[in-house]
N, C-alpha and C positions, 0 to 999 in steps of 0.2 A: 458289376459295372454300377448298379443301382447303390449298393453299399458304399461305393467309393464316392458317389456323388453326394449322399446323405451325410457322410463323414465330413466332406468338404463344406457342404452347407452349413453344418452345425459349427464347424470351426469359424465361418465367416460370421455367423450369428454372434458367436462368443465375442469376436473381434469388434464387431459393430456395436453390440452393447457395451463393451469396454469404452470404446470411442465415445459413445453417449455421454457416459457419466465419468469418465477419468481425462477427458482432454476438454481444453477450453472451447467455448463458443466459437465457431467458424461461420464463414459466409454462407454455409448450407443451410443455415438456421435463421438467416435474415431475409424477409420477404417485403417486397414492395405491393402495397395493396392500394388500390384505386389508379383511375386514369386521370381524371381532371384535377384531383387533389390527392396525389398519391402520399402514402406514408409508409415509414420503414417499421417492420414489426419483427421482433426476435421472439421466437418460439421458445418455450420453456423444454427443459431436458425430458420432463414428463410427458408433455405432449409429443414430443419427438418419439419417445419410446412406445406411446400408445399408437401413433401411426405407423411406426416400424412393426408393431405387433401385428395390427389389423392387416397391413400389406403383405406380410409374410406368413399370414396363418394358413393359406393353402399348402405351404410345405410341411406335408405330414413326415418325411424322412423314413418311410417304411419302418424297417426294425428299430430305428433309433427315435421313434415317436415318444417313447417315454423318457428318453434323454433330453429331448426338447421340452417335454413337460416339466421335469425337473429343473432344467435351467431356468425357465420362466418363473416357476414357483420360488426358487431360491433367490431370484433377482427381486421379485415381488416382496419376499420377506425380508431382505436386506433393506429395501427401501422404506419399509415400515420401521425397522429398527432404528435406521438413520434418520427418520423423521421427514423422508422425503414425501411419503404418502400420509394424507391425513385420515385417521380412521373416523367415519361419520356415522353415528347412530341416530335414527330417527324410525319413524313408524315402517318404511319400507325395508330398511335394512335389519331392523329388529324382527320384522315377519320372517324374513328369509333365515335370520339367525335362529329362530325357533325351529325352522324346518331342518336346519344344519345340525342343532342339538339333538334332535330326535333321530337323525342318521347316526349321530356319534353314539347315541344310547344303543341303537340297533347293532351297530359295529362291536360295541363291547360283548354283545351276546351272541355274536354270530361265529359258527365256526369255520367260516371262509374269511379268515383274518387277512390274507394277502390282497384278494380281491375287494374286501370290503375298504381296505386302507387305500387302494387305488381309487375307488370311488369316492372316498373322503377328500382326497386331494383334487379330483376332477370337480367336485362340487363345491369346494373351497376357491378355486381359481376365479369363478365368475364374481363372488363377493370382493375379492381382492382387486379384480379389474374395475369394479364399480368405485372402490376408495381411489384407485389410480385415476379413473376418469374424473372423479371429483377433484382430485389435487392437480389434475393436467390443465383443466379449462380455466381461463382467466377472464375472456371476454368475447365478443363475437368475432374478432379477427382470428383468434385461435381456432374457433368453430369453422370459420370459413375455410382456413387452410386445411383443416382436417377433411372436410367434406370434399374439397377440390382434389387433393391428394389421392383420397381413397376411391373416389370416382374414376380417376384414370386407372388405378390399379385394377379394380374389378373388371374394367372393359377390356384391358389388356389380357386378363387372365381368361375371360370369356372366349377370347380369340384362340389363345394356345393351349387350354386345358379344359374347355368346355364342349359344347355339343358340336360347334362348327369345326374344331379340331377333330373330334371322334368321326364325324361324317366324312370330312374332306381331306383330313392328314393323319390318317390312322397310324401311318409309319412313325409319326412323333406321339401320338396319344398314347400307343401301346408300346412304346420304347421305354428302355432303362430310365431315360430322363424323366418321361411322362409318369414313371412309378413312383418317383420321389414326392409327386403331388397327391393330395387327396382328390380324386375325381369323381365322376358319376354322381351318386346321391350325396356323398359328403360335400363335393363342391356345389351342388344345388342347394343344400342347407346354407352354406356360406353365402350365397348369392341371395338366398331368402333373407338372412339375417340383415344383409346390407341393401336390400332393394328399396328401401325407404329413402336412401341418399340421392339417387338421381330424381325421385319424386319431389323430395324436399328442395332440391337445386332448381327444378323446374318451377316449382311454387315460389321460390324467392325471386329468381332472376326472369322467369317467363321465357327463357331461351329453349328453343326446340331441340337444341342438341342434347339435352339432358333427358327429355321425352324419348327420343331416339335411343339414347343409352339405356334407358329402362326396356325398351322394346328389344334391344339386342341382348340384355341379360335374360329376358323371358324366351328369346329365341334359342339361348344356349340351353336352357333347361328343356324346352319343347323338342328340340332336335334329339335329344337323349331320352325322350319320353319319361322323363322322372315325375311320377306322379305326386309325390310328396312335395318335391320343389314348387311344382304348378299350383298345388293348393296353398302352400305356404306364401307364394307370391300373391296369390289371389286375397289371401286375407291381410297381407301387409297393404295391399292397394285399397282394400276396402277401408280399413281403419285409418290410413293415412288421409284418404279423400274426405271421410266424414269429418275427422278432427280438424282438418285445414280449412275445409269449404263449408262445413256444417251442413244445412238444409240444402244449400245450393249443389250439394255433391250427390244428391238422390239420382239425377239422370245419368251421371256418370258412373254410379254404383250399378244401376241397371244394365248399361252397357257392358260393364265388368261381368256381371252375371251371363248375360248373353253370349259374350266373348268366350268365357269359360264352359260353358255348354257346347258350343260350336267346337272347341277343342277337343272335348270329350267324346263327342259324336262324330266330328269329321277329320280328325288326324289319325290315320289308320293305326300307327303304332300304339298311341295313347288309347284309343278305342278297344284295341285287341287286349292290352293289358288290364284294362277295367272290365270287361265283358267276356273275355276269353272265346269260348266256343259260339256265343252269341253276338260276337263281333260283327258289326254292320247291321244288325238286325234290331237293336234297340232304338227307340224313337224319343223325341222330346217329350211326347205324352207319357211314355213309360217311365221317364224319368220323374215327370212332375206328378203324374195321378198314381203310379204303380210302384213308387219308391225304388225304381230300378238302381239307385246308387247307393242303397243302403249297405252297410258293411258286410251282412250275411250273403248279399246277393253278387257283390263284385268280387272279381279276383284278387286274392292277397298273396299271391305265390306261396301257399302253404302256411302263411304266418299265423292265421286265424288258428288253425289246429295246434301249432307250436304254442300259441299264447295260452290256449286252453289248458294243454299239458302243464305249463309252468304254474298257472294259477291253481290248477288242481293239486299240484304237489306242494307248493310252497305257500299260497295264500289260503286255501281252505283250512289246513290244521290250524293256523293262527290268524284269523280274518283281521284282527284290530291291530296287531303288532307286527305281523309278518315273521318270516322264519331266519331273518338276519341278514344284514347289508352284505352283498356279495355272494350269497349262496346261489341264487339263481344263475349269475353270470358264471360261477364255478361250474355249475351242472351243464350249462350251454358248452363249456369249453369241453367237458368230459365227453359229451355226446360228439362234439366236433372231432375229438381224437378217436373215438370207439366206432362210431356210426358214421361219420362224414357230414352230420348236420351242420347247418349254419353255426357260426361261433358266437353270433350276437342274437339279442331277442327282438331287435327291430321294433321296440316300444318301450320308450323310458317309463311310461306310467304302469305299464304290465310289470316292470321290473320293481318299480317303487312300491306297488300294491303287493307284489310276493315277498319283498324283503322287508318292507316296513309297515305293511298293512293299511287299514283305513286311516290310520293316525297320520302316516306319512303323505297319503294322497290328499287329506284334508288340510294339512300343514302348507303344502305347495300350491293347492286350490286358493288359501288363504292369502299366501303371498302375492298370486296374481291378482285377486280381487283389491288387495290393498293398494298394490301398484297402479292399476286402474282407476281406483277412486281418487287417489291423491293428485295424480297426473291430470286426469280429466276435470278435477276442481280448479286447477290452476289453468288448463288450457282454456277453459270457458269463462274464466273470471275476465271481466272487462278491465281490471286494474293489472292484470299480468303484462309484462313486457313481450315484445315479439320474439325475443330469443327464448324466453322460458317456453312459449306457446311451440316454437320450432324443436326444441330438444324434448319437450314433453310428447310431441307427435311422434318424434323418431323413436323414443323409448317404448311407447305404448304399441306402435305398428311393428317394430322389429320384434318386440316380445310375442306379440299375436302370432307372427309367423313362425318363429321358433318354437312356441307352446304347440302349435298345429304339427310341426315336423317331428316333435317328440313323441307323438302318438302312432307315428309310422317308421320312425328310423332311430339311429343310435347317436343321438345328438349329444348326450352326455359322454359317450365314449370319445369323441372328437370335441369336447367342449372348447378348447382354444380356437377351433375353426369357426364355431357359430354360436355356441351358447354365450360366450363373454361379450358378443357384441351389443346386445340391448342391454347388458349391465353397464358396460361402458356409457351408452346413451343416458342410463338412469343417473350414473354419476355426473355428467354433464348438467342433467336436469337439477339435481339436487343443489349443486354448485351455483347455479345461476338464480335458484330460488333464494339461496342464502345471501347472494350478492344483492339481490333486489330487496330484499328485506332489511339489509343493513344500509341501504342507501337512503 
């Protein structure tokens, strides 16, 4: 049943993409913006495709997930060939390009060619979506439409495939229909990457509906006790608050710390996952003074031992260059087939370190730093427009949450569900910077 639904969804996606690019503009792409002085706005096909991609990202399609990746990768490449996508090179994209070049070099020397090639595809998709985001955005109207449409989508998803559904509608959550979607940790990563959207909409409009929306997304992850998702949302909130409100955000950030601590200590399922046999016994004093939340003291569901084994086998022999792109992934799949171990490492940084060494870790760290410095420079500049500050805040906050999730989950393995989101926002940011400099 799941396979039939997945095939049907993939066929619908193909038809929809065909409709976007090979049919004339229709009324579905014309929007009326504003109440007192309404304006008609026609969305570009690229922005339509961006919204379509973000809103269909949770459709993992089970065994057809690779076919979905292949479809989107092919479409993006064709858009580049036919010059619908502008390739933008500047310091942020250049720094990611250096990281990708090192991945390619590591692939050439890797004995795990299939796994390495698949990783190259998954690491190339984010930069392609950055360029798509750059090409799709034209003005604040297209940004507003994007934010509104995606906000509605994630609110609906949180009802049908999130924690609420898992707790109160398990017959749907665990059905063949539910199996088509990426749920639990993968869906929590998706919400993390987009959690900044209701926060930004609340900051722009001051409408409490968006704040309630953010709390609804938080509740979805909380009901499933996904620690990585909760941590990612916390980082998104901290970065977005500080970048938006500057010094005025300090009281709110303090409240966020208190709320996070309360969730860890007083939500039973979350507390049990963190402290295992010590659940209910750890106090705030233990966390603050005795470092009870350190990685070596909390429960990692056996991941720490797995990480140590992978690092010892593939990082230690070649600490600077690693053992080759995809080799650790191939080992995990071998252990999964022979011993029933988990098929994934649950830590993208451990995988990068094992397969590409210190060089790989340094280059992705340099990318994060370059992104942070450039965006923050514009966000804090008095001469920057509000739209530059908005998309800059979106890009940094979303990337902060995703970067955190990469330390405890397989974000790269489902990169189209979460990893591409901050890259799209970076594309928005770079386009608005260019438009501002040209005016």
